[in-house]
C-alpha positions in Angstrom: -7.2 5.2 57.4 -4.1 3.2 58.2 -0.8 4.2 56.6 0.3 2.3 53.6 3.2 0.1 54.6 3.4 -2.5 51.7 3.1 -2.7 48.0 2.4 -6.1 46.6 3.1 -6.7 42.9 1.8 -9.2 40.4 4.5 -10.3 38.0 3.3 -11.0 34.4 2.1 -7.8 32.7 3.1 -5.7 35.6 6.8 -6.1 36.1 7.6 -7.9 32.9 6.0 -7.7 29.4 5.4 -11.4 29.2 1.7 -11.6 28.2 2.5 -10.9 24.6 5.3 -13.5 24.6 2.9 -16.2 25.8 0.2 -15.2 23.3 2.7 -15.1 20.4 4.0 -18.6 21.4 0.5 -20.1 21.5 -0.6 -18.4 18.3 2.5 -19.9 16.6 1.5 -23.3 17.9 -2.1 -23.0 16.6 -0.8 -21.9 13.2 1.5 -24.9 13.0 -1.5 -27.1 13.9 -3.8 -25.4 11.4 -6.1 -24.3 14.2 -8.1 -21.1 13.8 -8.8 -19.4 17.2 -11.3 -16.6 17.5 -9.7 -13.3 18.3 -9.4 -12.4 22.0 -9.8 -16.0 23.3 -6.3 -16.1 24.7 -7.0 -13.1 26.9 -8.8 -15.6 29.2 -5.4 -16.8 30.2 -4.2 -13.5 31.5 -3.7 -13.5 35.3 -4.6 -17.1 35.9 -2.8 -20.4 36.0 -3.4 -24.0 34.9 -5.6 -24.8 37.8 -8.3 -22.5 36.4 -8.8 -24.7 33.4 -10.1 -22.1 31.0 -9.0 -24.1 27.9 -12.5 -25.6 27.3 -13.8 -22.0 27.0 -10.9 -20.9 24.8 -11.3 -23.9 22.5 -15.1 -23.9 22.5 -16.3 -24.4 18.9 -12.8 -24.8 17.6 -11.9 -27.7 15.3 -8.8 -29.5 16.6 -6.5 -31.8 14.6 -6.3 -34.2 17.6 -8.6 -35.4 20.3 -8.8 -32.8 23.1 -6.5 -34.5 25.6 -3.9 -35.3 23.0 -4.0 -31.8 21.7 -3.5 -30.3 25.2 -0.6 -32.7 26.0 1.1 -31.8 22.7 0.6 -28.0 23.3 2.0 -28.4 26.8 5.1 -30.1 25.4 5.5 -27.3 22.8 5.2 -24.6 25.5 7.8 -26.3 27.7 10.2 -26.5 24.8 9.8 -22.8 24.1 10.0 -21.3 27.5 11.3 -17.8 28.2 15.1 -18.0 28.0 16.0 -14.7 29.6 13.5 -12.5 31.5 15.7 -9.5 31.2 14.5 -9.1 27.6 10.9 -8.8 28.9 11.5 -6.5 31.9 9.7 -3.2 31.6 12.4 -0.4 31.5 11.0 1.4 34.6 10.5 -1.7 36.8 13.8 -1.6 38.8 13.7 2.2 39.3 10.1 2.0 40.7 11.0 -0.9 43.1 14.1 0.9 44.3 12.2 4.2 44.9 9.4 2.4 46.8 11.9 0.6 48.9 13.7 3.8 49.7 10.4 5.3 50.8 10.4 2.6 53.6 7.7 0.4 52.0 7.8 -3.4 52.3 7.6 -5.0 48.8 6.2 -8.4 48.0 5.5 -10.4 44.8 2.3 -12.4 44.6 2.0 -14.1 41.2 -0.3 -16.9 39.9 2.8 -18.3 38.1 4.7 -21.3 39.4 7.7 -20.9 41.6 10.1 -22.0 38.9 9.1 -19.2 36.6 9.1 -16.6 39.4 12.5 -17.6 40.6 13.9 -17.6 37.1 12.5 -14.1 36.5 14.0 -12.8 39.8 17.4 -14.5 39.1 17.6 -13.3 35.5 16.6 -9.7 36.3 18.4 -9.4 39.7 15.2 -8.1 41.4 15.1 -10.6 44.2 16.6 -8.3 46.8 13.7 -5.8 46.5 11.1 -8.3 47.7 10.6 -9.3 51.4 8.3 -12.1 50.4 7.6 -14.0 47.2 4.3 -16.0 46.9 3.2 -18.3 44.1 -0.3 -19.3 43.0 0.8 -23.0 43.1 0.8 -22.7 46.9 -3.0 -22.5 46.9 -5.9 -24.7 45.8 -7.5 -21.9 43.8 -5.8 -19.2 41.7 -6.9 -15.6 41.5 -9.6 -14.3 41.6 -9.6 -16.2 44.9 -8.2 -13.6 47.3 -6.2 -16.2 49.4 -2.9 -15.4 47.8 -3.2 -11.7 48.9 -4.6 -12.6 52.3 -1.7 -15.0 52.9 0.8 -12.4 51.7 -0.5 -9.8 54.1 -0.5 -12.2 57.0 3.1 -13.2 56.4 4.1 -9.6 56.2 2.2 -8.9 59.4 0.2 -6.2 57.6 -3.5 -5.5 57.6 -5.2 -5.4 54.2 -5.7 -1.7 54.6 -1.9 -1.2 54.9 -1.4 -2.9 51.5 -1.5 -1.6 47.9 -1.8 -4.2 45.1 -0.5 -3.5 41.6 -2.2 -5.7 39.1 -3.3 -5.9 35.4 -5.7 -8.8 34.9 -9.3 -8.9 35.9 -8.6 -12.0 38.0 -5.9 -10.3 40.0 -7.9 -7.1 40.5 -10.8 -9.1 41.8 -8.5 -11.0 44.2 -7.0 -7.8 45.5 -10.3 -6.1 46.0 -11.8 -9.2 47.7 -8.8 -9.2 50.1 -9.7 -5.7 51.2 -6.7 -4.0 49.7 -6.3 -0.9 47.5 -5.8 -2.0 44.0 -3.9 -0.1 41.2 -4.4 -1.5 37.7 -1.7 -1.2 35.1 -3.6 -0.5 31.8 -2.6 -2.3 28.6 -4.5 -1.5 25.5 -3.4 -4.7 23.7 -5.7 -6.8 25.8 -9.4 -6.4 26.5 -9.2 -6.8 30.3 -12.0 -5.7 32.6 -10.2 -3.4 35.1 -13.4 -1.7 36.3 -13.1 -2.9 39.9 -9.6 -1.3 40.4 -9.5 1.7 42.7 -6.9 3.5 40.5 -5.4 3.0 37.0 -2.0 3.9 35.6 -0.5 3.7 32.1 3.1 3.3 33.3 4.6 1.7 36.4 6.4 5.0 37.3 3.0 6.5 38.1 2.6 4.1 41.0 5.2 5.9 43.2 3.3 9.2 43.3 -0.1 7.4 43.5 1.0 5.5 46.5 2.1 8.8 48.2 -1.3 10.3 47.3 -3.3 7.3 48.6 -1.3 7.3 51.8 -2.2 11.0 52.4 -5.9 10.6 51.7 -8.5 11.0 54.5 -10.6 7.9 55.2 -13.7 9.2 53.4 -11.7 9.9 50.2 -9.8 6.7 50.3 -13.0 4.7 50.4 -14.2 6.3 47.1 
């Protein structure tokens, strides 16, 4: 087994507690529009981006007050008007400590998020986390979002790492699938608020602080154990 040299992080739901913000925002919009959405439908958005076009599934069987295209345009306008103002308020308390510790261990850190560059850069600027990452990659750089593994393959190539030298920290089923398909070891951050399928992840943690010791343990495993 090759030594672990890099840890690649997803952003939303891993470094920042943003998924609940997005869901609350959309639920507020639906209430304003008098739209009743079945429970759990918004979980289809977690880990993806606009290119996946999961809205037909989310709104299947739902009565809308406007034609579909008009409704989607109005919702997009609402979301833009209520963007996250300061990402520091959503940063998980342990995030910077974990990044600092991993960096001090000599690991190369990267950020590979399905979000657009504007959101990623604002998060990094608001929180001051930019110096920890050697590479930042956005899903808008690729034709397909996660679960397509291209974003992780590209990130490893740019870091001049093999997939076996990379650990991915994810939360969504899309992201986990992408990391596994890229041939990387995947750690899933569990969140009981959302019904996400994390069954493909090699390891699971409740808190980001657990990632540090887990990376140390993965790095020390023999080949046969690491493959399990």
